[in-house]
PDB file of N, H, CA, C and O in Angstrom:
ATOM      1  N   MET A   1     -68.364  41.965  30.678  1.00  0.00           N
ATOM      2  CA  MET A   1     -68.209  42.620  31.895  1.00  0.00           C
ATOM      3  C   MET A   1     -68.041  41.562  33.042  1.00  0.00           C
ATOM      4  O   MET A   1     -68.975  40.810  33.321  1.00  0.00           O
ATOM      5  N   PRO A   2     -66.828  41.513  33.709  1.00  0.00           N
ATOM      6  CA  PRO A   2     -66.737  40.481  34.735  1.00  0.00           C
ATOM      7  C   PRO A   2     -67.556  40.760  35.925  1.00  0.00           C
ATOM      8  O   PRO A   2     -67.799  41.922  36.252  1.00  0.00           O
ATOM      9  N   TRP A   3     -68.003  39.725  36.604  1.00  0.00           N
ATOM     10  H   TRP A   3     -67.805  38.781  36.339  1.00  0.00           H
ATOM     11  CA  TRP A   3     -68.886  39.785  37.770  1.00  0.00           C
ATOM     12  C   TRP A   3     -68.037  39.522  38.999  1.00  0.00           C
ATOM     13  O   TRP A   3     -66.978  38.899  38.926  1.00  0.00           O
ATOM     14  N   ASN A   4     -68.548  40.034  40.183  1.00  0.00           N
ATOM     15  H   ASN A   4     -69.408  40.541  40.243  1.00  0.00           H
ATOM     16  CA  ASN A   4     -67.985  39.724  41.459  1.00  0.00           C
ATOM     17  C   ASN A   4     -68.960  39.377  42.457  1.00  0.00           C
ATOM     18  O   ASN A   4     -70.134  39.245  42.112  1.00  0.00           O
ATOM     19  N   LYS A   5     -68.585  39.200  43.749  1.00  0.00           N
ATOM     20  H   LYS A   5     -67.631  39.307  44.029  1.00  0.00           H
ATOM     21  CA  LYS A   5     -69.571  38.758  44.738  1.00  0.00           C
ATOM     22  C   LYS A   5     -70.623  39.826  45.108  1.00  0.00           C
ATOM     23  O   LYS A   5     -71.625  39.541  45.764  1.00  0.00           O
ATOM     24  N   ASP A   6     -70.350  41.069  44.656  1.00  0.00           N
ATOM     25  H   ASP A   6     -69.537  41.301  44.123  1.00  0.00           H
ATOM     26  CA  ASP A   6     -71.349  42.174  44.956  1.00  0.00           C
ATOM     27  C   ASP A   6     -72.074  42.562  43.736  1.00  0.00           C
ATOM     28  O   ASP A   6     -73.091  43.247  43.845  1.00  0.00           O
ATOM     29  N   ASP A   7     -71.613  42.161  42.504  1.00  0.00           N
ATOM     30  H   ASP A   7     -70.787  41.604  42.416  1.00  0.00           H
ATOM     31  CA  ASP A   7     -72.293  42.555  41.276  1.00  0.00           C
ATOM     32  C   ASP A   7     -72.296  41.300  40.390  1.00  0.00           C
ATOM     33  O   ASP A   7     -71.286  40.928  39.793  1.00  0.00           O
ATOM     34  N   TYR A   8     -73.507  40.650  40.331  1.00  0.00           N
ATOM     35  H   TYR A   8     -74.327  40.953  40.815  1.00  0.00           H
ATOM     36  CA  TYR A   8     -73.555  39.482  39.559  1.00  0.00           C
ATOM     37  C   TYR A   8     -75.046  39.401  38.984  1.00  0.00           C
ATOM     38  O   TYR A   8     -75.962  40.094  39.426  1.00  0.00           O
ATOM     39  N   PRO A   9     -75.180  38.480  37.957  1.00  0.00           N
ATOM     40  CA  PRO A   9     -76.511  38.317  37.314  1.00  0.00           C
ATOM     41  C   PRO A   9     -77.604  38.002  38.336  1.00  0.00           C
ATOM     42  O   PRO A   9     -77.409  37.289  39.320  1.00  0.00           O
ATOM     43  N   ASP A  10     -78.806  38.603  38.023  1.00  0.00           N
ATOM     44  H   ASP A  10     -78.965  39.182  37.223  1.00  0.00           H
ATOM     45  CA  ASP A  10     -80.001  38.461  38.805  1.00  0.00           C
ATOM     46  C   ASP A  10     -80.276  36.945  38.974  1.00  0.00           C
ATOM     47  O   ASP A  10     -80.717  36.496  40.031  1.00  0.00           O
ATOM     48  N   SER A  11     -80.023  36.235  37.981  1.00  0.00           N
ATOM     49  H   SER A  11     -79.665  36.601  37.122  1.00  0.00           H
ATOM     50  CA  SER A  11     -80.417  34.751  37.962  1.00  0.00           C
ATOM     51  C   SER A  11     -79.659  34.007  39.074  1.00  0.00           C
ATOM     52  O   SER A  11     -80.026  32.884  39.421  1.00  0.00           O
ATOM     53  N   LEU A  12     -78.600  34.624  39.636  1.00  0.00           N
ATOM     54  H   LEU A  12     -78.302  35.536  39.354  1.00  0.00           H
ATOM     55  CA  LEU A  12     -77.811  33.876  40.657  1.00  0.00           C
ATOM     56  C   LEU A  12     -78.147  34.376  42.109  1.00  0.00           C
ATOM     57  O   LEU A  12     -77.524  33.964  43.087  1.00  0.00           O
ATOM     58  N   LYS A  13     -79.128  35.253  42.187  1.00  0.00           N
ATOM     59  H   LYS A  13     -79.634  35.588  41.392  1.00  0.00           H
ATOM     60  CA  LYS A  13     -79.461  35.895  43.512  1.00  0.00           C
ATOM     61  C   LYS A  13     -80.024  34.958  44.622  1.00  0.00           C
ATOM     62  O   LYS A  13     -79.945  35.227  45.821  1.00  0.00           O
ATOM     63  N   ASN A  14     -80.607  33.816  44.105  1.00  0.00           N
ATOM     64  H   ASN A  14     -80.671  33.598  43.131  1.00  0.00           H
ATOM     65  CA  ASN A  14     -81.220  32.802  45.131  1.00  0.00           C
ATOM     66  C   ASN A  14     -80.327  31.711  45.441  1.00  0.00           C
ATOM     67  O   ASN A  14     -80.739  30.776  46.128  1.00  0.00           O
ATOM     68  N   PHE A  15     -79.051  31.741  44.968  1.00  0.00           N
ATOM     69  H   PHE A  15     -78.716  32.500  44.410  1.00  0.00           H
ATOM     70  CA  PHE A  15     -78.210  30.729  45.292  1.00  0.00           C
ATOM     71  C   PHE A  15     -77.338  31.106  46.593  1.00  0.00           C
ATOM     72  O   PHE A  15     -77.069  32.275  46.869  1.00  0.00           O
ATOM     73  N   MET A  16     -76.949  30.075  47.318  1.00  0.00           N
ATOM     74  H   MET A  16     -77.167  29.125  47.094  1.00  0.00           H
ATOM     75  CA  MET A  16     -76.143  30.206  48.493  1.00  0.00           C
ATOM     76  C   MET A  16     -74.787  30.782  47.970  1.00  0.00           C
ATOM     77  O   MET A  16     -74.351  30.506  46.853  1.00  0.00           O
ATOM     78  N   ALA A  17     -74.151  31.605  48.861  1.00  0.00           N
ATOM     79  H   ALA A  17     -74.505  31.830  49.769  1.00  0.00           H
ATOM     80  CA  ALA A  17     -72.863  32.264  48.390  1.00  0.00           C
ATOM     81  C   ALA A  17     -71.751  31.372  47.837  1.00  0.00           C
ATOM     82  O   ALA A  17     -71.124  31.735  46.842  1.00  0.00           O
ATOM     83  N   PRO A  18     -71.493  30.236  48.442  1.00  0.00           N
ATOM     84  CA  PRO A  18     -70.436  29.413  47.832  1.00  0.00           C
ATOM     85  C   PRO A  18     -70.729  28.986  46.335  1.00  0.00           C
ATOM     86  O   PRO A  18     -69.872  29.060  45.455  1.00  0.00           O
ATOM     87  N   VAL A  19     -72.054  28.520  46.125  1.00  0.00           N
ATOM     88  H   VAL A  19     -72.751  28.460  46.841  1.00  0.00           H
ATOM     89  CA  VAL A  19     -72.417  28.118  44.806  1.00  0.00           C
ATOM     90  C   VAL A  19     -72.424  29.280  43.911  1.00  0.00           C
ATOM     91  O   VAL A  19     -71.932  29.150  42.790  1.00  0.00           O
ATOM     92  N   ARG A  20     -72.947  30.454  44.294  1.00  0.00           N
ATOM     93  H   ARG A  20     -73.347  30.560  45.205  1.00  0.00           H
ATOM     94  CA  ARG A  20     -73.041  31.786  43.565  1.00  0.00           C
ATOM     95  C   ARG A  20     -71.559  32.192  43.065  1.00  0.00           C
ATOM     96  O   ARG A  20     -71.295  32.528  41.910  1.00  0.00           O
ATOM     97  N   ASN A  21     -70.640  32.103  44.128  1.00  0.00           N
ATOM     98  H   ASN A  21     -70.855  31.830  45.066  1.00  0.00           H
ATOM     99  CA  ASN A  21     -69.353  32.431  43.813  1.00  0.00           C
ATOM    100  C   ASN A  21     -68.623  31.588  42.873  1.00  0.00           C
ATOM    101  O   ASN A  21     -67.771  32.071  42.127  1.00  0.00           O
ATOM    102  N   LYS A  22     -68.950  30.228  42.877  1.00  0.00           N
ATOM    103  H   LYS A  22     -69.642  29.836  43.483  1.00  0.00           H
ATOM    104  CA  LYS A  22     -68.419  29.388  42.019  1.00  0.00           C
ATOM    105  C   LYS A  22     -68.981  29.717  40.473  1.00  0.00           C
ATOM    106  O   LYS A  22     -68.272  29.693  39.467  1.00  0.00           O
ATOM    107  N   ALA A  23     -70.236  29.991  40.503  1.00  0.00           N
ATOM    108  H   ALA A  23     -70.813  30.010  41.320  1.00  0.00           H
ATOM    109  CA  ALA A  23     -70.839  30.350  39.211  1.00  0.00           C
ATOM    110  C   ALA A  23     -70.182  31.641  38.561  1.00  0.00           C
ATOM    111  O   ALA A  23     -70.019  31.768  37.347  1.00  0.00           O
ATOM    112  N   ILE A  24     -69.850  32.516  39.443  1.00  0.00           N
ATOM    113  H   ILE A  24     -69.983  32.413  40.429  1.00  0.00           H
ATOM    114  CA  ILE A  24     -69.299  33.766  39.055  1.00  0.00           C
ATOM    115  C   ILE A  24     -67.894  33.449  38.450  1.00  0.00           C
ATOM    116  O   ILE A  24     -67.520  33.893  37.364  1.00  0.00           O
ATOM    117  N   GLU A  25     -67.196  32.686  39.211  1.00  0.00           N
ATOM    118  H   GLU A  25     -67.499  32.325  40.093  1.00  0.00           H
ATOM    119  CA  GLU A  25     -65.814  32.284  38.762  1.00  0.00           C
ATOM    120  C   GLU A  25     -65.792  31.633  37.361  1.00  0.00           C
ATOM    121  O   GLU A  25     -64.978  31.922  36.484  1.00  0.00           O
ATOM    122  N   ILE A  26     -66.803  30.702  37.251  1.00  0.00           N
ATOM    123  H   ILE A  26     -67.464  30.468  37.964  1.00  0.00           H
ATOM    124  CA  ILE A  26     -66.895  29.915  35.949  1.00  0.00           C
ATOM    125  C   ILE A  26     -67.304  30.853  34.892  1.00  0.00           C
ATOM    126  O   ILE A  26     -66.713  30.810  33.813  1.00  0.00           O
ATOM    127  N   ALA A  27     -68.338  31.767  35.107  1.00  0.00           N
ATOM    128  H   ALA A  27     -68.818  31.801  35.984  1.00  0.00           H
ATOM    129  CA  ALA A  27     -68.880  32.571  34.123  1.00  0.00           C
ATOM    130  C   ALA A  27     -67.734  33.561  33.642  1.00  0.00           C
ATOM    131  O   ALA A  27     -67.573  33.753  32.436  1.00  0.00           O
ATOM    132  N   ASN A  28     -66.959  34.171  34.571  1.00  0.00           N
ATOM    133  H   ASN A  28     -67.091  34.015  35.550  1.00  0.00           H
ATOM    134  CA  ASN A  28     -65.907  35.035  34.175  1.00  0.00           C
ATOM    135  C   ASN A  28     -64.872  34.417  33.292  1.00  0.00           C
ATOM    136  O   ASN A  28     -64.412  35.019  32.322  1.00  0.00           O
ATOM    137  N   ALA A  29     -64.492  33.149  33.654  1.00  0.00           N
ATOM    138  H   ALA A  29     -64.866  32.660  34.442  1.00  0.00           H
ATOM    139  CA  ALA A  29     -63.535  32.348  32.768  1.00  0.00           C
ATOM    140  C   ALA A  29     -64.139  32.161  31.404  1.00  0.00           C
ATOM    141  O   ALA A  29     -63.451  32.311  30.394  1.00  0.00           O
ATOM    142  N   LEU A  30     -65.408  31.836  31.354  1.00  0.00           N
ATOM    143  H   LEU A  30     -65.967  31.714  32.174  1.00  0.00           H
ATOM    144  CA  LEU A  30     -66.038  31.676  30.036  1.00  0.00           C
ATOM    145  C   LEU A  30     -66.037  32.971  29.181  1.00  0.00           C
ATOM    146  O   LEU A  30     -65.809  32.957  27.971  1.00  0.00           O
ATOM    147  N   LEU A  31     -66.309  34.096  29.896  1.00  0.00           N
ATOM    148  H   LEU A  31     -66.495  34.108  30.879  1.00  0.00           H
ATOM    149  CA  LEU A  31     -66.279  35.382  29.177  1.00  0.00           C
ATOM    150  C   LEU A  31     -64.832  35.566  28.606  1.00  0.00           C
ATOM    151  O   LEU A  31     -64.668  36.044  27.483  1.00  0.00           O
ATOM    152  N   GLU A  32     -63.889  35.216  29.322  1.00  0.00           N
ATOM    153  H   GLU A  32     -64.022  34.827  30.233  1.00  0.00           H
ATOM    154  CA  GLU A  32     -62.515  35.495  28.886  1.00  0.00           C
ATOM    155  C   GLU A  32     -62.173  34.635  27.660  1.00  0.00           C
ATOM    156  O   GLU A  32     -61.316  34.976  26.845  1.00  0.00           O
ATOM    157  N   GLU A  33     -62.920  33.451  27.567  1.00  0.00           N
ATOM    158  H   GLU A  33     -63.616  33.174  28.229  1.00  0.00           H
ATOM    159  CA  GLU A  33     -62.748  32.528  26.447  1.00  0.00           C
ATOM    160  C   GLU A  33     -63.523  32.915  25.215  1.00  0.00           C
ATOM    161  O   GLU A  33     -63.412  32.292  24.159  1.00  0.00           O
ATOM    162  N   GLY A  34     -64.377  34.045  25.384  1.00  0.00           N
ATOM    163  H   GLY A  34     -64.467  34.552  26.242  1.00  0.00           H
ATOM    164  CA  GLY A  34     -65.068  34.587  24.239  1.00  0.00           C
ATOM    165  C   GLY A  34     -66.619  34.166  24.244  1.00  0.00           C
ATOM    166  O   GLY A  34     -67.341  34.472  23.295  1.00  0.00           O
ATOM    167  N   TYR A  35     -67.073  33.495  25.287  1.00  0.00           N
ATOM    168  H   TYR A  35     -66.487  33.246  26.058  1.00  0.00           H
ATOM    169  CA  TYR A  35     -68.489  33.210  25.220  1.00  0.00           C
ATOM    170  C   TYR A  35     -69.343  34.439  25.518  1.00  0.00           C
ATOM    171  O   TYR A  35     -68.951  35.345  26.254  1.00  0.00           O
ATOM    172  N   GLU A  36     -70.563  34.424  24.894  1.00  0.00           N
ATOM    173  H   GLU A  36     -70.881  33.688  24.296  1.00  0.00           H
ATOM    174  CA  GLU A  36     -71.580  35.533  25.143  1.00  0.00           C
ATOM    175  C   GLU A  36     -72.004  35.437  26.518  1.00  0.00           C
ATOM    176  O   GLU A  36     -72.031  34.353  27.101  1.00  0.00           O
ATOM    177  N   GLU A  37     -72.357  36.590  27.095  1.00  0.00           N
ATOM    178  H   GLU A  37     -72.335  37.471  26.622  1.00  0.00           H
ATOM    179  CA  GLU A  37     -72.836  36.698  28.527  1.00  0.00           C
ATOM    180  C   GLU A  37     -73.923  35.600  28.880  1.00  0.00           C
ATOM    181  O   GLU A  37     -73.829  34.877  29.872  1.00  0.00           O
ATOM    182  N   GLY A  38     -74.962  35.547  27.971  1.00  0.00           N
ATOM    183  H   GLY A  38     -75.038  36.133  27.165  1.00  0.00           H
ATOM    184  CA  GLY A  38     -76.111  34.649  28.482  1.00  0.00           C
ATOM    185  C   GLY A  38     -75.710  33.179  28.267  1.00  0.00           C
ATOM    186  O   GLY A  38     -76.274  32.342  28.971  1.00  0.00           O
ATOM    187  N   ARG A  39     -74.820  32.790  27.393  1.00  0.00           N
ATOM    188  H   ARG A  39     -74.362  33.470  26.821  1.00  0.00           H
ATOM    189  CA  ARG A  39     -74.378  31.451  27.342  1.00  0.00           C
ATOM    190  C   ARG A  39     -73.397  31.132  28.591  1.00  0.00           C
ATOM    191  O   ARG A  39     -73.418  30.048  29.173  1.00  0.00           O
ATOM    192  N   ALA A  40     -72.571  32.156  28.920  1.00  0.00           N
ATOM    193  H   ALA A  40     -72.554  33.037  28.447  1.00  0.00           H
ATOM    194  CA  ALA A  40     -71.671  32.000  30.013  1.00  0.00           C
ATOM    195  C   ALA A  40     -72.363  31.833  31.282  1.00  0.00           C
ATOM    196  O   ALA A  40     -71.914  31.029  32.099  1.00  0.00           O
ATOM    197  N   ILE A  41     -73.422  32.517  31.534  1.00  0.00           N
ATOM    198  H   ILE A  41     -73.787  33.170  30.871  1.00  0.00           H
ATOM    199  CA  ILE A  41     -74.281  32.414  32.714  1.00  0.00           C
ATOM    200  C   ILE A  41     -74.922  31.011  32.784  1.00  0.00           C
ATOM    201  O   ILE A  41     -74.871  30.321  33.803  1.00  0.00           O
ATOM    202  N   SER A  42     -75.502  30.647  31.689  1.00  0.00           N
ATOM    203  H   SER A  42     -75.544  31.207  30.862  1.00  0.00           H
ATOM    204  CA  SER A  42     -76.205  29.383  31.591  1.00  0.00           C
ATOM    205  C   SER A  42     -75.247  28.135  31.978  1.00  0.00           C
ATOM    206  O   SER A  42     -75.515  27.285  32.828  1.00  0.00           O
ATOM    207  N   ILE A  43     -74.164  28.192  31.242  1.00  0.00           N
ATOM    208  H   ILE A  43     -73.946  28.882  30.551  1.00  0.00           H
ATOM    209  CA  ILE A  43     -73.159  27.078  31.466  1.00  0.00           C
ATOM    210  C   ILE A  43     -72.680  27.121  32.982  1.00  0.00           C
ATOM    211  O   ILE A  43     -72.662  26.103  33.674  1.00  0.00           O
ATOM    212  N   ALA A  44     -72.294  28.368  33.447  1.00  0.00           N
ATOM    213  H   ALA A  44     -72.309  29.195  32.884  1.00  0.00           H
ATOM    214  CA  ALA A  44     -71.785  28.543  34.801  1.00  0.00           C
ATOM    215  C   ALA A  44     -72.769  28.126  35.755  1.00  0.00           C
ATOM    216  O   ALA A  44     -72.379  27.476  36.725  1.00  0.00           O
ATOM    217  N   THR A  45     -74.016  28.408  35.627  1.00  0.00           N
ATOM    218  H   THR A  45     -74.332  28.937  34.840  1.00  0.00           H
ATOM    219  CA  THR A  45     -75.099  28.055  36.575  1.00  0.00           C
ATOM    220  C   THR A  45     -75.107  26.498  36.758  1.00  0.00           C
ATOM    221  O   THR A  45     -75.018  25.963  37.863  1.00  0.00           O
ATOM    222  N   ALA A  46     -75.222  25.818  35.569  1.00  0.00           N
ATOM    223  H   ALA A  46     -75.295  26.252  34.672  1.00  0.00           H
ATOM    224  CA  ALA A  46     -75.310  24.419  35.519  1.00  0.00           C
ATOM    225  C   ALA A  46     -74.113  23.722  36.264  1.00  0.00           C
ATOM    226  O   ALA A  46     -74.295  22.859  37.123  1.00  0.00           O
ATOM    227  N   GLN A  47     -72.838  24.177  35.853  1.00  0.00           N
ATOM    228  H   GLN A  47     -72.690  24.878  35.155  1.00  0.00           H
ATOM    229  CA  GLN A  47     -71.681  23.656  36.489  1.00  0.00           C
ATOM    230  C   GLN A  47     -71.549  24.017  38.000  1.00  0.00           C
ATOM    231  O   GLN A  47     -71.076  23.193  38.783  1.00  0.00           O
ATOM    232  N   ALA A  48     -71.957  25.225  38.401  1.00  0.00           N
ATOM    233  H   ALA A  48     -72.341  25.894  37.764  1.00  0.00           H
ATOM    234  CA  ALA A  48     -71.900  25.457  39.808  1.00  0.00           C
ATOM    235  C   ALA A  48     -72.877  24.668  40.651  1.00  0.00           C
ATOM    236  O   ALA A  48     -72.586  24.323  41.796  1.00  0.00           O
ATOM    237  N   LYS A  49     -74.069  24.376  40.067  1.00  0.00           N
ATOM    238  H   LYS A  49     -74.305  24.656  39.136  1.00  0.00           H
ATOM    239  CA  LYS A  49     -74.966  23.458  40.749  1.00  0.00           C
ATOM    240  C   LYS A  49     -74.436  22.125  40.900  1.00  0.00           C
ATOM    241  O   LYS A  49     -74.554  21.522  41.966  1.00  0.00           O
ATOM    242  N   GLU A  50     -73.815  21.595  39.817  1.00  0.00           N
ATOM    243  H   GLU A  50     -73.719  22.086  38.951  1.00  0.00           H
ATOM    244  CA  GLU A  50     -73.139  20.254  39.951  1.00  0.00           C
ATOM    245  C   GLU A  50     -71.952  20.299  40.962  1.00  0.00           C
ATOM    246  O   GLU A  50     -71.753  19.366  41.740  1.00  0.00           O
ATOM    247  N   TRP A  51     -71.201  21.374  40.926  1.00  0.00           N
ATOM    248  H   TRP A  51     -71.363  22.132  40.294  1.00  0.00           H
ATOM    249  CA  TRP A  51     -70.164  21.474  41.885  1.00  0.00           C
ATOM    250  C   TRP A  51     -70.656  21.484  43.344  1.00  0.00           C
ATOM    251  O   TRP A  51     -70.029  20.886  44.219  1.00  0.00           O
ATOM    252  N   GLY A  52     -71.806  22.182  43.599  1.00  0.00           N
ATOM    253  H   GLY A  52     -72.316  22.668  42.889  1.00  0.00           H
ATOM    254  CA  GLY A  52     -72.412  22.242  44.908  1.00  0.00           C
ATOM    255  C   GLY A  52     -72.846  20.836  45.383  1.00  0.00           C
ATOM    256  O   GLY A  52     -72.575  20.358  46.484  1.00  0.00           O
ATOM    257  N   GLU A  53     -73.550  20.246  44.413  1.00  0.00           N
ATOM    258  H   GLU A  53     -73.770  20.635  43.518  1.00  0.00           H
ATOM    259  CA  GLU A  53     -74.028  18.829  44.832  1.00  0.00           C
ATOM    260  C   GLU A  53     -72.890  17.909  45.106  1.00  0.00           C
ATOM    261  O   GLU A  53     -73.040  17.048  45.973  1.00  0.00           O
ATOM    262  N   ASN A  54     -71.796  17.999  44.471  1.00  0.00           N
ATOM    263  H   ASN A  54     -71.674  18.698  43.766  1.00  0.00           H
ATOM    264  CA  ASN A  54     -70.606  17.096  44.607  1.00  0.00           C
ATOM    265  C   ASN A  54     -69.850  17.451  45.843  1.00  0.00           C
ATOM    266  O   ASN A  54     -69.040  16.655  46.318  1.00  0.00           O
ATOM    267  N   HIS A  55     -70.084  18.617  46.383  1.00  0.00           N
ATOM    268  H   HIS A  55     -70.742  19.263  45.996  1.00  0.00           H
ATOM    269  CA  HIS A  55     -69.385  19.050  47.613  1.00  0.00           C
ATOM    270  C   HIS A  55     -70.378  19.267  48.775  1.00  0.00           C
ATOM    271  O   HIS A  55     -70.089  20.003  49.718  1.00  0.00           O
ATOM    272  N   ASP A  56     -71.519  18.633  48.692  1.00  0.00           N
ATOM    273  H   ASP A  56     -71.754  18.035  47.926  1.00  0.00           H
ATOM    274  CA  ASP A  56     -72.534  18.638  49.683  1.00  0.00           C
ATOM    275  C   ASP A  56     -72.901  20.097  50.200  1.00  0.00           C
ATOM    276  O   ASP A  56     -73.104  20.356  51.386  1.00  0.00           O
ATOM    277  N   LYS A  57     -72.955  20.920  49.271  1.00  0.00           N
ATOM    278  H   LYS A  57     -72.790  20.710  48.308  1.00  0.00           H
ATOM    279  CA  LYS A  57     -73.347  22.385  49.535  1.00  0.00           C
ATOM    280  C   LYS A  57     -74.880  22.564  49.351  1.00  0.00           C
ATOM    281  O   LYS A  57     -75.478  21.982  48.446  1.00  0.00           O
ATOM    282  N   GLN A  58     -75.484  23.368  50.219  1.00  0.00           N
ATOM    283  H   GLN A  58     -74.999  23.841  50.955  1.00  0.00           H
ATOM    284  CA  GLN A  58     -76.829  23.766  49.920  1.00  0.00           C
ATOM    285  C   GLN A  58     -76.811  24.720  48.675  1.00  0.00           C
ATOM    286  O   GLN A  58     -76.017  25.657  48.582  1.00  0.00           O
ATOM    287  N   ILE A  59     -77.661  24.438  47.815  1.00  0.00           N
ATOM    288  H   ILE A  59     -78.305  23.677  47.890  1.00  0.00           H
ATOM    289  CA  ILE A  59     -77.536  25.174  46.465  1.00  0.00           C
ATOM    290  C   ILE A  59     -78.350  26.439  46.547  1.00  0.00           C
ATOM    291  O   ILE A  59     -77.806  27.497  46.232  1.00  0.00           O
ATOM    292  N   ARG A  60     -79.554  26.425  46.924  1.00  0.00           N
ATOM    293  H   ARG A  60     -79.997  25.565  47.179  1.00  0.00           H
ATOM    294  CA  ARG A  60     -80.414  27.673  46.903  1.00  0.00           C
ATOM    295  C   ARG A  60     -80.833  28.008  48.356  1.00  0.00           C
ATOM    296  O   ARG A  60     -80.966  27.181  49.259  1.00  0.00           O
ATOM    297  N   LYS A  61     -81.012  29.286  48.441  1.00  0.00           N
ATOM    298  H   LYS A  61     -80.904  29.957  47.707  1.00  0.00           H
ATOM    299  CA  LYS A  61     -81.520  29.877  49.826  1.00  0.00           C
ATOM    300  C   LYS A  61     -82.835  29.260  50.077  1.00  0.00           C
ATOM    301  O   LYS A  61     -83.563  28.935  49.139  1.00  0.00           O
ATOM    302  N   LYS A  62     -83.146  29.099  51.244  1.00  0.00           N
ATOM    303  H   LYS A  62     -82.555  29.363  52.005  1.00  0.00           H
ATOM    304  CA  LYS A  62     -84.442  28.541  51.670  1.00  0.00           C
ATOM    305  C   LYS A  62     -85.499  29.548  51.664  1.00  0.00           C
ATOM    306  O   LYS A  62     -85.233  30.655  52.131  1.00  0.00           O
ATOM    307  N   ASN A  63     -86.655  29.314  51.200  1.00  0.00           N
ATOM    308  H   ASN A  63     -86.871  28.415  50.820  1.00  0.00           H
ATOM    309  CA  ASN A  63     -87.798  30.246  51.172  1.00  0.00           C
ATOM    310  C   ASN A  63     -88.347  30.339  52.655  1.00  0.00           C
ATOM    311  O   ASN A  63     -88.435  29.356  53.389  1.00  0.00           O
ATOM    312  N   HIS A  64     -88.689  31.561  52.999  1.00  0.00           N
ATOM    313  H   HIS A  64     -88.617  32.361  52.402  1.00  0.00           H
ATOM    314  CA  HIS A  64     -89.195  31.735  54.385  1.00  0.00           C
ATOM    315  C   HIS A  64     -90.728  31.547  54.431  1.00  0.00           C
ATOM    316  O   HIS A  64     -91.332  31.654  55.498  1.00  0.00           O
TER     317      HIS A  64
END
């Protein structure tokens, strides 16, 4: 099931939108390549964090 900015795995809910959207993009591409959902989410999360760090993005939402 492809994800989008309004419907995504709970594990991405604490990420800032740019990083979360990158993770969604990566995860959807991995699903198209035949990866299982859990594996796609895991890989996409790691790659999106790395992408965010390389682009000086805030990764996670700040706790209040």
